N, CA, C and O atoms as a GROMACS GRO file, in nm:
protein
  640
    1MET      N    1   3.136  18.620  26.750
    1MET     CA    2   3.053  18.508  26.738
    1MET      C    3   3.118  18.401  26.823
    1MET      O    4   3.239  18.389  26.840
    2PRO      N    5   3.022  18.324  26.877
    2PRO     CA    6   3.064  18.216  26.963
    2PRO      C    7   3.131  18.116  26.884
    2PRO      O    8   3.113  18.106  26.762
    3GLU      N    9   3.214  18.035  26.956
    3GLU     CA   10   3.302  17.932  26.884
    3GLU      C   11   3.238  17.813  26.885
    3GLU      O   12   3.164  17.795  26.982
    4PRO      N   13   3.245  17.721  26.798
    4PRO     CA   14   3.193  17.594  26.793
    4PRO      C   15   3.223  17.519  26.914
    4PRO      O   16   3.335  17.530  26.964
    5ARG      N   17   3.127  17.438  26.972
    5ARG     CA   18   3.158  17.349  27.099
    5ARG      C   19   3.244  17.211  27.055
    5ARG      O   20   3.237  17.155  26.945
    6VAL      N   21   3.314  17.177  27.152
    6VAL     CA   22   3.399  17.075  27.126
    6VAL      C   23   3.310  16.944  27.086
    6VAL      O   24   3.343  16.865  26.997
    7ALA      N   25   3.199  16.932  27.161
    7ALA     CA   26   3.116  16.811  27.126
    7ALA      C   27   3.068  16.815  26.981
    7ALA      O   28   3.012  16.713  26.941
    8SER      N   29   3.082  16.907  26.903
    8SER     CA   30   3.040  16.921  26.773
    8SER      C   31   3.163  16.885  26.675
    8SER      O   32   3.138  16.872  26.555
    9PHE      N   33   3.273  16.872  26.715
    9PHE     CA   34   3.388  16.836  26.626
    9PHE      C   35   3.376  16.719  26.533
    9PHE      O   36   3.415  16.722  26.416
   10PRO      N   37   3.319  16.613  26.594
   10PRO     CA   38   3.309  16.500  26.482
   10PRO      C   39   3.196  16.537  26.377
   10PRO      O   40   3.203  16.482  26.267
   11ALA      N   41   3.106  16.613  26.400
   11ALA     CA   42   3.002  16.656  26.302
   11ALA      C   43   3.084  16.767  26.209
   11ALA      O   44   3.072  16.762  26.087
   12ILE      N   45   3.149  16.845  26.260
   12ILE     CA   46   3.246  16.934  26.191
   12ILE      C   47   3.334  16.845  26.077
   12ILE      O   48   3.337  16.868  25.956
   13ARG      N   49   3.402  16.744  26.145
   13ARG     CA   50   3.486  16.662  26.046
   13ARG      C   51   3.403  16.610  25.924
   13ARG      O   52   3.446  16.616  25.808
   14GLY      N   53   3.271  16.555  25.962
   14GLY     CA   54   3.200  16.504  25.868
   14GLY      C   55   3.161  16.597  25.769
   14GLY      O   56   3.169  16.568  25.650
   15ALA      N   57   3.116  16.716  25.813
   15ALA     CA   58   3.080  16.834  25.727
   15ALA      C   59   3.192  16.876  25.616
   15ALA      O   60   3.173  16.900  25.497
   16LEU      N   61   3.310  16.876  25.690
   16LEU     CA   62   3.415  16.921  25.600
   16LEU      C   63   3.458  16.814  25.481
   16LEU      O   64   3.502  16.848  25.371
   17LYS      N   65   3.438  16.689  25.522
   17LYS     CA   66   3.455  16.578  25.423
   17LYS      C   67   3.348  16.599  25.311
   17LYS      O   68   3.376  16.596  25.191
   18PHE      N   69   3.225  16.620  25.360
   18PHE     CA   70   3.119  16.648  25.254
   18PHE      C   71   3.144  16.763  25.167
   18PHE      O   72   3.125  16.755  25.045
   19TYR      N   73   3.192  16.884  25.231
   19TYR     CA   74   3.220  16.991  25.157
   19TYR      C   75   3.328  16.972  25.067
   19TYR      O   76   3.324  17.026  24.956
   20GLN      N   77   3.438  16.890  25.107
   20GLN     CA   78   3.547  16.877  25.009
   20GLN      C   79   3.504  16.798  24.896
   20GLN      O   80   3.544  16.838  24.786
   21VAL      N   81   3.430  16.693  24.900
   21VAL     CA   82   3.369  16.611  24.781
   21VAL      C   83   3.291  16.708  24.708
   21VAL      O   84   3.311  16.711  24.586
   22ALA      N   85   3.209  16.786  24.757
   22ALA     CA   86   3.099  16.858  24.687
   22ALA      C   87   3.173  16.967  24.603
   22ALA      O   88   3.137  16.999  24.490
   23SER      N   89   3.286  17.024  24.675
   23SER     CA   90   3.361  17.129  24.613
   23SER      C   91   3.426  17.081  24.484
   23SER      O   92   3.418  17.144  24.378
   24ILE      N   93   3.497  16.955  24.502
   24ILE     CA   94   3.572  16.901  24.376
   24ILE      C   95   3.458  16.870  24.271
   24ILE      O   96   3.477  16.916  24.158
   25ILE      N   97   3.358  16.808  24.291
   25ILE     CA   98   3.259  16.776  24.194
   25ILE      C   99   3.204  16.893  24.132
   25ILE      O  100   3.174  16.892  24.013
   26THR      N  101   3.187  16.996  24.208
   26THR     CA  102   3.127  17.131  24.154
   26THR      C  103   3.232  17.196  24.060
   26THR      O  104   3.200  17.237  23.948
   27GLY      N  105   3.357  17.203  24.109
   27GLY     CA  106   3.460  17.257  24.023
   27GLY      C  107   3.483  17.192  23.895
   27GLY      O  108   3.489  17.255  23.790
   28VAL      N  109   3.496  17.053  23.905
   28VAL     CA  110   3.497  16.989  23.769
   28VAL      C  111   3.379  17.020  23.672
   28VAL      O  112   3.391  17.050  23.554
   29MET      N  113   3.268  17.008  23.742
   29MET     CA  114   3.139  17.045  23.652
   29MET      C  115   3.144  17.186  23.603
   29MET      O  116   3.106  17.212  23.489
   30LEU      N  117   3.190  17.279  23.686
   30LEU     CA  118   3.194  17.411  23.625
   30LEU      C  119   3.289  17.430  23.512
   30LEU      O  120   3.260  17.507  23.419
   31LEU      N  121   3.413  17.357  23.516
   31LEU     CA  122   3.518  17.351  23.408
   31LEU      C  123   3.457  17.288  23.293
   31LEU      O  124   3.475  17.340  23.183
   32LEU      N  125   3.384  17.178  23.304
   32LEU     CA  126   3.307  17.119  23.190
   32LEU      C  127   3.209  17.224  23.127
   32LEU      O  128   3.198  17.242  23.006
   33LEU      N  129   3.144  17.284  23.216
   33LEU     CA  130   3.038  17.393  23.168
   33LEU      C  131   3.102  17.500  23.092
   33LEU      O  132   3.052  17.533  22.984
   34VAL      N  133   3.209  17.561  23.138
   34VAL     CA  134   3.277  17.655  23.081
   34VAL      C  135   3.344  17.610  22.940
   34VAL      O  136   3.350  17.689  22.845
   35THR      N  137   3.388  17.498  22.934
   35THR     CA  138   3.428  17.424  22.811
   35THR      C  139   3.312  17.426  22.706
   35THR      O  140   3.323  17.472  22.592
   36GLU      N  141   3.198  17.367  22.760
   36GLU     CA  142   3.070  17.367  22.657
   36GLU      C  143   3.038  17.500  22.618
   36GLU      O  144   3.012  17.521  22.500
   37MET      N  145   3.038  17.599  22.706
   37MET     CA  146   2.987  17.746  22.661
   37MET      C  147   3.095  17.798  22.551
   37MET      O  148   3.057  17.858  22.452
   38VAL      N  149   3.231  17.772  22.574
   38VAL     CA  150   3.331  17.813  22.467
   38VAL      C  151   3.297  17.758  22.329
   38VAL      O  152   3.292  17.829  22.228
   39LEU      N  153   3.273  17.621  22.330
   39LEU     CA  154   3.244  17.545  22.225
   39LEU      C  155   3.122  17.594  22.146
   39LEU      O  156   3.122  17.606  22.023
   40LYS      N  157   3.032  17.617  22.216
   40LYS     CA  158   2.882  17.656  22.175
   40LYS      C  159   2.877  17.809  22.138
   40LYS      O  160   2.824  17.836  22.030
   41TYR      N  161   2.929  17.914  22.216
   41TYR     CA  162   2.904  18.043  22.196
   41TYR      C  163   3.014  18.120  22.134
   41TYR      O  164   2.997  18.241  22.118
   42THR      N  165   3.126  18.065  22.096
   42THR     CA  166   3.234  18.127  22.031
   42THR      C  167   3.214  18.088  21.884
   42THR      O  168   3.128  18.005  21.854
   43PRO      N  169   3.289  18.143  21.797
   43PRO     CA  170   3.270  18.100  21.647
   43PRO      C  171   3.294  17.948  21.612
   43PRO      O  172   3.266  17.902  21.501
   44ILE      N  173   3.342  17.882  21.704
   44ILE     CA  174   3.354  17.744  21.684
   44ILE      C  175   3.206  17.670  21.658
   44ILE      O  176   3.192  17.581  21.574
   45HIS      N  177   3.101  17.718  21.739
   45HIS     CA  178   2.961  17.668  21.729
   45HIS      C  179   2.944  17.515  21.719
   45HIS      O  180   2.900  17.458  21.619
   46LEU      N  181   2.983  17.453  21.829
   46LEU     CA  182   2.958  17.312  21.835
   46LEU      C  183   2.897  17.260  21.974
   46LEU      O  184   2.918  17.317  22.081
   47GLU      N  185   2.822  17.147  21.959
   47GLU     CA  186   2.774  17.086  22.081
   47GLU      C  187   2.795  16.942  22.084
   47GLU      O  188   2.798  16.874  21.981
   48LEU      N  189   2.811  16.892  22.206
   48LEU     CA  190   2.843  16.744  22.200
   48LEU      C  191   2.740  16.656  22.215
   48LEU      O  192   2.660  16.683  22.304
   49PHE      N  193   2.720  16.548  22.144
   49PHE     CA  194   2.607  16.462  22.147
   49PHE      C  195   2.660  16.326  22.179
   49PHE      O  196   2.775  16.290  22.156
   50LEU      N  197   2.565  16.252  22.236
   50LEU     CA  198   2.580  16.098  22.262
   50LEU      C  199   2.475  16.032  22.191
   50LEU      O  200   2.356  16.053  22.216
   51GLY      N  201   2.519  15.946  22.097
   51GLY     CA  202   2.433  15.860  22.022
   51GLY      C  203   2.370  15.954  21.905
   51GLY      O  204   2.405  16.070  21.884
   52GLY      N  205   2.274  15.887  21.838
   52GLY     CA  206   2.214  15.955  21.721
   52GLY      C  207   2.289  15.927  21.598
   52GLY      O  208   2.364  15.830  21.596
   53SER      N  209   2.276  16.007  21.494
   53SER     CA  210   2.303  15.974  21.352
   53SER      C  211   2.456  16.006  21.346
   53SER      O  212   2.510  15.961  21.245
   54GLY      N  213   2.533  16.070  21.429
   54GLY     CA  214   2.680  16.089  21.413
   54GLY      C  215   2.769  15.999  21.483
   54GLY      O  216   2.891  16.016  21.481
   55GLY      N  217   2.702  15.890  21.554
   55GLY     CA  218   2.792  15.778  21.598
   55GLY      C  219   2.782  15.783  21.764
   55GLY      O  220   2.704  15.863  21.816
   56PRO      N  221   2.851  15.709  21.832
   56PRO     CA  222   2.838  15.710  21.965
   56PRO      C  223   2.877  15.848  22.054
   56PRO      O  224   2.820  15.873  22.160
   57LEU      N  225   2.974  15.928  22.002
   57LEU     CA  226   3.009  16.051  22.077
   57LEU      C  227   3.054  16.145  21.966
   57LEU      O  228   3.157  16.122  21.903
   58TRP      N  229   2.980  16.244  21.942
   58TRP     CA  230   3.013  16.335  21.822
   58TRP      C  231   2.976  16.480  21.846
   58TRP      O  232   2.896  16.510  21.935
   59PHE      N  233   3.033  16.572  21.769
   59PHE     CA  234   2.996  16.709  21.780
   59PHE      C  235   2.910  16.750  21.663
   59PHE      O  236   2.928  16.712  21.547
   60ALA      N  237   2.810  16.834  21.704
   60ALA     CA  238   2.708  16.875  21.597
   60ALA      C  239   2.727  17.029  21.592
   60ALA      O  240   2.760  17.100  21.686
   61ASP      N  241   2.699  17.068  21.465
   61ASP     CA  242   2.704  17.231  21.449
   61ASP      C  243   2.580  17.292  21.522
   61ASP      O  244   2.472  17.234  21.535
   62VAL      N  245   2.608  17.404  21.564
   62VAL     CA  246   2.518  17.500  21.611
   62VAL      C  247   2.491  17.609  21.521
   62VAL      O  248   2.594  17.672  21.497
   63VAL      N  249   2.382  17.657  21.457
   63VAL     CA  250   2.351  17.742  21.368
   63VAL      C  251   2.277  17.846  21.424
   63VAL      O  252   2.199  17.819  21.514
   64GLU      N  253   2.290  17.973  21.382
   64GLU     CA  254   2.208  18.086  21.424
   64GLU      C  255   2.094  18.096  21.331
   64GLU      O  256   2.109  18.093  21.209
   65THR      N  257   1.969  18.108  21.395
   65THR     CA  258   1.853  18.137  21.334
   65THR      C  259   1.797  18.263  21.401
   65THR      O  260   1.852  18.330  21.488
   66ALA      N  261   1.671  18.282  21.340
   66ALA     CA  262   1.600  18.420  21.392
   66ALA      C  263   1.561  18.397  21.542
   66ALA      O  264   1.544  18.497  21.612
   67ASP      N  265   1.546  18.285  21.589
   67ASP     CA  266   1.527  18.255  21.721
   67ASP      C  267   1.640  18.233  21.807
   67ASP      O  268   1.616  18.200  21.923
   68GLY      N  269   1.769  18.246  21.765
   68GLY     CA  270   1.874  18.224  21.840
   68GLY      C  271   1.960  18.108  21.789
   68GLY      O  272   1.949  18.061  21.676
   69LEU      N  273   2.047  18.066  21.881
   69LEU     CA  274   2.130  17.944  21.840
   69LEU      C  275   2.046  17.817  21.859
   69LEU      O  276   1.975  17.796  21.957
   70GLU      N  277   2.063  17.732  21.748
   70GLU     CA  278   1.989  17.594  21.744
   70GLU      C  279   2.092  17.490  21.718
   70GLU      O  280   2.187  17.514  21.644
   71SER      N  281   2.076  17.372  21.778
   71SER     CA  282   2.167  17.257  21.750
   71SER      C  283   2.115  17.182  21.636
   71SER      O  284   1.994  17.164  21.625
   72THR      N  285   2.198  17.138  21.550
   72THR     CA  286   2.160  17.044  21.445
   72THR      C  287   2.182  16.893  21.476
   72THR      O  288   2.162  16.807  21.390
   73GLY      N  289   2.225  16.865  21.603
   73GLY     CA  290   2.228  16.738  21.620
   73GLY      C  291   2.124  16.660  21.687
   73GLY      O  292   2.038  16.722  21.749
   74ASP      N  293   2.118  16.524  21.683
   74ASP     CA  294   2.014  16.441  21.755
   74ASP      C  295   2.093  16.346  21.836
   74ASP      O  296   2.216  16.339  21.831
   75GLY      N  297   2.012  16.268  21.915
   75GLY     CA  298   2.078  16.199  22.032
   75GLY      C  299   2.067  16.271  22.162
   75GLY      O  300   1.993  16.368  22.176
   76PHE      N  301   2.137  16.225  22.250
   76PHE     CA  302   2.145  16.297  22.385
   76PHE      C  303   2.249  16.413  22.398
   76PHE      O  304   2.370  16.391  22.398
   77ASN      N  305   2.195  16.537  22.410
   77ASN     CA  306   2.279  16.657  22.417
   77ASN      C  307   2.365  16.662  22.543
   77ASN      O  308   2.320  16.706  22.649
   78VAL      N  309   2.482  16.620  22.531
   78VAL     CA  310   2.582  16.601  22.637
   78VAL      C  311   2.596  16.753  22.704
   78VAL      O  312   2.605  16.768  22.825
   79SER      N  313   2.597  16.860  22.612
   79SER     CA  314   2.625  16.996  22.661
   79SER      C  315   2.510  17.035  22.740
   79SER      O  316   2.539  17.097  22.842
   80GLN      N  317   2.384  17.016  22.719
   80GLN     CA  318   2.273  17.040  22.805
   80GLN      C  319   2.283  16.953  22.933
   80GLN      O  320   2.240  17.000  23.039
   81GLY      N  321   2.332  16.840  22.930
   81GLY     CA  322   2.330  16.754  23.041
   81GLY      C  323   2.434  16.798  23.145
   81GLY      O  324   2.421  16.778  23.266
   82ILE      N  325   2.534  16.856  23.089
   82ILE     CA  326   2.656  16.921  23.160
   82ILE      C  327   2.589  17.041  23.242
   82ILE      O  328   2.603  17.054  23.363
   83LEU      N  329   2.522  17.117  23.169
   83LEU     CA  330   2.445  17.232  23.237
   83LEU      C  331   2.350  17.202  23.339
   83LEU      O  332   2.354  17.266  23.444
   84VAL      N  333   2.264  17.110  23.319
   84VAL     CA  334   2.173  17.071  23.415
   84VAL      C  335   2.248  16.999  23.541
   84VAL      O  336   2.213  17.027  23.655
   85ALA      N  337   2.345  16.912  23.518
   85ALA     CA  338   2.420  16.856  23.632
   85ALA      C  339   2.487  16.943  23.691
   85ALA      O  340   2.499  16.919  23.812
   86HIS      N  341   2.546  17.055  23.650
   86HIS     CA  342   2.634  17.156  23.731
   86HIS      C  343   2.517  17.221  23.803
   86HIS      O  344   2.539  17.229  23.924
   87GLY      N  345   2.407  17.267  23.768
   87GLY     CA  346   2.314  17.326  23.836
   87GLY      C  347   2.263  17.254  23.962
   87GLY      O  348   2.246  17.321  24.063
   88TRP      N  349   2.239  17.123  23.962
   88TRP     CA  350   2.207  17.041  24.061
   88TRP      C  351   2.317  17.020  24.175
   88TRP      O  352   2.295  17.022  24.296
   89PHE      N  353   2.447  16.999  24.108
   89PHE     CA  354   2.555  16.992  24.200
   89PHE      C  355   2.583  17.126  24.267
   89PHE      O  356   2.625  17.127  24.382
   90TYR      N  357   2.563  17.231  24.206
   90TYR     CA  358   2.578  17.360  24.271
   90TYR      C  359   2.483  17.374  24.398
   90TYR      O  360   2.524  17.430  24.500
   91VAL      N  361   2.362  17.324  24.389
   91VAL     CA  362   2.266  17.328  24.497
   91VAL      C  363   2.334  17.241  24.609
   91VAL      O  364   2.354  17.288  24.721
   92VAL      N  365   2.367  17.115  24.576
   92VAL     CA  366   2.427  17.039  24.675
   92VAL      C  367   2.565  17.115  24.736
   92VAL      O  368   2.595  17.104  24.855
   93TYR      N  369   2.631  17.181  24.653
   93TYR     CA  370   2.767  17.249  24.699
   93TYR      C  371   2.710  17.358  24.798
   93TYR      O  372   2.761  17.369  24.909
   94LEU      N  373   2.607  17.437  24.761
   94LEU     CA  374   2.561  17.541  24.853
   94LEU      C  375   2.523  17.487  24.987
   94LEU      O  376   2.543  17.547  25.093
   95PHE      N  377   2.464  17.365  24.974
   95PHE     CA  378   2.413  17.311  25.103
   95PHE      C  379   2.543  17.268  25.194
   95PHE      O  380   2.548  17.278  25.317
   96ALA      N  381   2.640  17.222  25.116
   96ALA     CA  382   2.764  17.180  25.197
   96ALA      C  383   2.830  17.310  25.251
   96ALA      O  384   2.877  17.310  25.365
   97CYS      N  385   2.834  17.415  25.175
   97CYS     CA  386   2.896  17.542  25.225
   97CYS      C  387   2.822  17.590  25.347
   97CYS      O  388   2.879  17.625  25.450
   98PHE      N  389   2.686  17.591  25.329
   98PHE     CA  390   2.601  17.639  25.452
   98PHE      C  391   2.622  17.580  25.563
   98PHE      O  392   2.635  17.643  25.668
   99ARG      N  393   2.629  17.437  25.555
   99ARG     CA  394   2.656  17.347  25.657
   99ARG      C  395   2.797  17.366  25.727
   99ARG      O  396   2.812  17.363  25.849
  100MET      N  397   2.895  17.387  25.638
  100MET     CA  398   3.039  17.424  25.707
  100MET      C  399   3.037  17.557  25.771
  100MET      O  400   3.099  17.580  25.875
  101TRP      N  401   2.967  17.641  25.710
  101TRP     CA  402   2.976  17.793  25.764
  101TRP      C  403   2.901  17.790  25.880
  101TRP      O  404   2.956  17.845  25.974
  102SER      N  405   2.779  17.737  25.905
  102SER     CA  406   2.702  17.741  26.016
  102SER      C  407   2.772  17.666  26.145
  102SER      O  408   2.767  17.710  26.260
  103MET      N  409   2.834  17.552  26.105
  103MET     CA  410   2.896  17.470  26.210
  103MET      C  411   3.020  17.534  26.267
  103MET      O  412   3.050  17.517  26.385
  104MET      N  413   3.089  17.607  26.189
  104MET     CA  414   3.215  17.672  26.223
  104MET      C  415   3.175  17.821  26.278
  104MET      O  416   3.259  17.885  26.342
  105ARG      N  417   3.069  17.865  26.258
  105ARG     CA  418   3.013  17.994  26.304
  105ARG      C  419   3.103  18.111  26.258
  105ARG      O  420   3.148  18.197  26.333
  106TRP      N  421   3.123  18.101  26.131
  106TRP     CA  422   3.206  18.207  26.051
  106TRP      C  423   3.118  18.321  26.023
  106TRP      O  424   2.996  18.308  26.039
  107PRO      N  425   3.168  18.431  25.985
  107PRO     CA  426   3.095  18.563  25.947
  107PRO      C  427   3.028  18.520  25.800
  107PRO      O  428   3.075  18.434  25.725
  108PHE      N  429   2.922  18.590  25.778
  108PHE     CA  430   2.841  18.582  25.662
  108PHE      C  431   2.927  18.607  25.536
  108PHE      O  432   2.900  18.541  25.436
  109VAL      N  433   3.015  18.685  25.533
  109VAL     CA  434   3.108  18.720  25.421
  109VAL      C  435   3.174  18.593  25.374
  109VAL      O  436   3.188  18.571  25.254
  110ARG      N  437   3.211  18.515  25.460
  110ARG     CA  438   3.289  18.385  25.434
  110ARG      C  439   3.195  18.292  25.361
  110ARG      O  440   3.243  18.225  25.270
  111PHE      N  441   3.064  18.281  25.391
  111PHE     CA  442   2.965  18.214  25.329
  111PHE      C  443   2.952  18.239  25.169
  111PHE      O  444   2.948  18.154  25.080
  112ILE      N  445   2.945  18.374  25.159
  112ILE     CA  446   2.937  18.427  25.028
  112ILE      C  447   3.058  18.399  24.940
  112ILE      O  448   3.042  18.375  24.820
  113LEU      N  449   3.186  18.399  24.998
  113LEU     CA  450   3.307  18.359  24.944
  113LEU      C  451   3.295  18.207  24.904
  113LEU      O  452   3.313  18.175  24.787
  114LEU      N  453   3.267  18.123  24.991
  114LEU     CA  454   3.241  17.988  24.967
  114LEU      C  455   3.143  17.973  24.851
  114LEU      O  456   3.173  17.902  24.756
  115ALA      N  457   3.040  18.031  24.856
  115ALA     CA  458   2.938  18.013  24.753
  115ALA      C  459   2.984  18.050  24.618
  115ALA      O  460   2.949  17.986  24.519
  116LEU      N  461   3.063  18.156  24.610
  116LEU     CA  462   3.131  18.196  24.473
  116LEU      C  463   3.209  18.072  24.416
  116LEU      O  464   3.211  18.051  24.294
  117GLY      N  465   3.272  17.992  24.504
  117GLY     CA  466   3.358  17.881  24.452
  117GLY      C  467   3.284  17.811  24.344
  117GLY      O  468   3.347  17.767  24.248
  118GLY      N  469   3.144  17.797  24.354
  118GLY     CA  470   3.071  17.712  24.242
  118GLY      C  471   3.022  17.787  24.112
  118GLY      O  472   2.955  17.732  24.024
  119VAL      N  473   3.065  17.919  24.110
  119VAL     CA  474   3.032  17.998  23.992
  119VAL      C  475   3.153  18.064  23.921
  119VAL      O  476   3.144  18.104  23.804
  120ILE      N  477   3.273  18.077  23.997
  120ILE     CA  478   3.403  18.122  23.938
  120ILE      C  479   3.500  18.008  23.916
  120ILE      O  480   3.553  17.945  24.008
  121PRO      N  481   3.520  17.987  23.787
  121PRO     CA  482   3.614  17.878  23.756
  121PRO      C  483   3.732  17.874  23.850
  121PRO      O  484   3.788  17.978  23.885
  122LEU      N  485   3.770  17.747  23.892
  122LEU     CA  486   3.887  17.720  23.977
  122LEU      C  487   3.879  17.758  24.115
  122LEU      O  488   3.954  17.701  24.193
  123LEU      N  489   3.796  17.847  24.158
  123LEU     CA  490   3.796  17.899  24.284
  123LEU      C  491   3.751  17.798  24.390
  123LEU      O  492   3.792  17.803  24.506
  124SER      N  493   3.659  17.700  24.342
  124SER     CA  494   3.616  17.612  24.435
  124SER      C  495   3.744  17.508  24.472
  124SER      O  496   3.740  17.450  24.581
  125PHE      N  497   3.832  17.490  24.399
  125PHE     CA  498   3.962  17.415  24.430
  125PHE      C  499   4.041  17.478  24.527
  125PHE      O  500   4.088  17.415  24.622
  126PHE      N  501   4.061  17.613  24.510
  126PHE     CA  502   4.145  17.685  24.600
  126PHE      C  503   4.076  17.704  24.750
  126PHE      O  504   4.140  17.712  24.855
  127MET      N  505   3.939  17.711  24.738
  127MET     CA  506   3.869  17.743  24.866
  127MET      C  507   3.863  17.605  24.940
  127MET      O  508   3.870  17.601  25.063
  128GLU      N  509   3.850  17.483  24.858
  128GLU     CA  510   3.857  17.365  24.934
  128GLU      C  511   3.978  17.356  25.010
  128GLU      O  512   3.974  17.331  25.131
  129THR      N  513   4.092  17.375  24.943
  129THR     CA  514   4.212  17.368  25.025
  129THR      C  515   4.243  17.440  25.129
  129THR      O  516   4.311  17.400  25.223
  130ARG      N  517   4.191  17.562  25.117
  130ARG     CA  518   4.199  17.660  25.233
  130ARG      C  519   4.101  17.620  25.340
  130ARG      O  520   4.144  17.606  25.455
  131VAL      N  521   3.969  17.599  25.311
  131VAL     CA  522   3.893  17.570  25.414
  131VAL      C  523   3.936  17.437  25.488
  131VAL      O  524   3.918  17.432  25.610
  132ALA      N  525   3.992  17.330  25.424
  132ALA     CA  526   4.029  17.206  25.489
  132ALA      C  527   4.141  17.243  25.585
  132ALA      O  528   4.143  17.206  25.703
  133ARG      N  529   4.236  17.319  25.528
  133ARG     CA  530   4.359  17.352  25.620
  133ARG      C  531   4.316  17.437  25.736
  133ARG      O  532   4.365  17.420  25.847
  134ASP      N  533   4.226  17.525  25.712
  134ASP     CA  534   4.185  17.619  25.837
  134ASP      C  535   4.110  17.541  25.936
  134ASP      O  536   4.130  17.554  26.057
  135VAL      N  537   4.016  17.452  25.883
  135VAL     CA  538   3.929  17.386  25.976
  135VAL      C  539   4.017  17.271  26.065
  135VAL      O  540   3.998  17.248  26.185
  136LYS      N  541   4.105  17.214  25.990
  136LYS     CA  542   4.172  17.117  26.060
  136LYS      C  543   4.278  17.171  26.159
  136LYS      O  544   4.312  17.106  26.258
  137ALA      N  545   4.327  17.290  26.129
  137ALA     CA  546   4.421  17.359  26.210
  137ALA      C  547   4.343  17.408  26.335
  137ALA      O  548   4.393  17.402  26.448
  138TYR      N  549   4.221  17.457  26.312
  138TYR     CA  550   4.134  17.515  26.428
  138TYR      C  551   4.089  17.405  26.520
  138TYR      O  552   4.094  17.420  26.642
  139LEU      N  553   4.045  17.295  26.463
  139LEU     CA  554   4.012  17.180  26.543
  139LEU      C  555   4.130  17.118  26.618
  139LEU      O  556   4.112  17.071  26.731
  140ALA      N  557   4.241  17.116  26.563
  140ALA     CA  558   4.363  17.061  26.631
  140ALA      C  559   4.412  17.162  26.754
  140ALA      O  560   4.461  17.125  26.861
  141GLN      N  561   4.391  17.285  26.716
  141GLN     CA  562   4.430  17.360  26.823
  141GLN      C  563   4.331  17.378  26.942
  141GLN      O  564   4.369  17.393  27.058
  142ARG      N  565   4.206  17.376  26.902
  142ARG     CA  566   4.114  17.372  27.016
  142ARG      C  567   4.117  17.259  27.105
  142ARG      O  568   4.103  17.270  27.227
  143GLU      N  569   4.137  17.132  27.035
  143GLU     CA  570   4.151  17.006  27.102
  143GLU      C  571   4.278  17.009  27.195
  143GLU      O  572   4.274  16.963  27.309
  144ALA      N  573   4.382  17.061  27.145
  144ALA     CA  574   4.493  17.061  27.238
  144ALA      C  575   4.487  17.165  27.351
  144ALA      O  576   4.558  17.150  27.450
  145ALA      N  577   4.407  17.267  27.339
  145ALA     CA  578   4.382  17.357  27.450
  145ALA      C  579   4.281  17.304  27.544
  145ALA      O  580   4.285  17.351  27.658
  146GLU      N  581   4.199  17.224  27.521
  146GLU     CA  582   4.112  17.148  27.600
  146GLU      C  583   4.163  17.075  27.694
  146GLU      O  584   4.244  16.988  27.663
  147PRO      N  585   4.124  17.095  27.841
  147PRO     CA  586   4.180  17.008  27.956
  147PRO      C  587   4.137  16.870  27.919
  147PRO      O  588   4.036  16.855  27.851
  148THR      N  589   4.204  16.774  27.956
  148THR     CA  590   4.172  16.632  27.932
  148THR      C  591   4.067  16.612  28.050
  148THR      O  592   4.072  16.662  28.162
  149ALA      N  593   3.972  16.526  27.998
  149ALA     CA  594   3.856  16.491  28.095
  149ALA      C  595   3.914  16.401  28.201
  149ALA      O  596   3.998  16.312  28.183
  150THR      N  597   3.851  16.440  28.328
  150THR     CA  598   3.889  16.362  28.425
  150THR      C  599   3.802  16.229  28.428
  150THR      O  600   3.682  16.229  28.402
  151PRO      N  601   3.870  16.124  28.458
  151PRO     CA  602   3.791  15.983  28.449
  151PRO      C  603   3.681  15.971  28.557
  151PRO      O  604   3.696  16.016  28.671
  152ALA      N  605   3.578  15.913  28.518
  152ALA     CA  606   3.460  15.894  28.600
  152ALA      C  607   3.501  15.812  28.726
  152ALA      O  608   3.585  15.723  28.712
  153PRO      N  609   3.449  15.835  28.844
  153PRO     CA  610   3.481  15.754  28.961
  153PRO      C  611   3.440  15.590  28.928
  153PRO      O  612   3.339  15.561  28.864
  154THR      N  613   3.519  15.508  28.972
  154THR     CA  614   3.470  15.363  28.962
  154THR      C  615   3.400  15.328  29.082
  154THR      O  616   3.433  15.376  29.190
  155THR      N  617   3.301  15.242  29.069
  155THR     CA  618   3.244  15.172  29.173
  155THR      C  619   3.312  15.049  29.228
  155THR      O  620   3.370  14.967  29.156
  156THR      N  621   3.304  15.042  29.356
  156THR     CA  622   3.360  14.936  29.407
  156THR      C  623   3.270  14.813  29.426
  156THR      O  624   3.149  14.830  29.417
  157GLU      N  625   3.312  14.705  29.450
  157GLU     CA  626   3.215  14.568  29.443
  157GLU      C  627   3.113  14.591  29.554
  157GLU      O  628   2.994  14.566  29.536
  158GLY      N  629   3.163  14.641  29.670
  158GLY     CA  630   3.081  14.628  29.775
  158GLY      C  631   2.981  14.744  29.784
  158GLY      O  632   2.898  14.744  29.874
  159ALA      N  633   2.985  14.843  29.694
  159ALA     CA  634   2.900  14.943  29.699
  159ALA      C  635   2.769  14.924  29.616
  159ALA      O  636   2.709  15.024  29.575
  160ARG      N  637   2.728  14.809  29.594
  160ARG     CA  638   2.605  14.789  29.493
  160ARG      C  639   2.480  14.817  29.588
  160ARG      O  640   2.366  14.810  29.543
   0.00000   0.00000   0.00000
């Protein structure tokens, strides 16, 4: 695969910063989602609510019915909010992964590994660290290997 052009290095640095932020947000949201799922789908059977009859922030029981699990709480369902927020942040994270992958011209397998960071708990944190280290080292190595640009000839006052 061809290597990235030196002229694209500022854009790559911006894409890296965007990827790092998206990776951390997605990782935190995924950890919150896993916590929410453990609370709801294990014998604990609880969901977190904001407002409603239980107060400002409270847990409501989840009961099993013929139609499946149903919450007994009222107010804003924070558990569902976490689910939706993680889904949308994952889309942003995938965009950040695609942008980083395409600018660095990595193999497709690396894109799949980056994308898995948003669905495997804790992987996004490890991937963010590794990608940042690899990209920064690559850019520094390529910039050091580039010959310094020769200055453009200056015009003399008499040559107008």
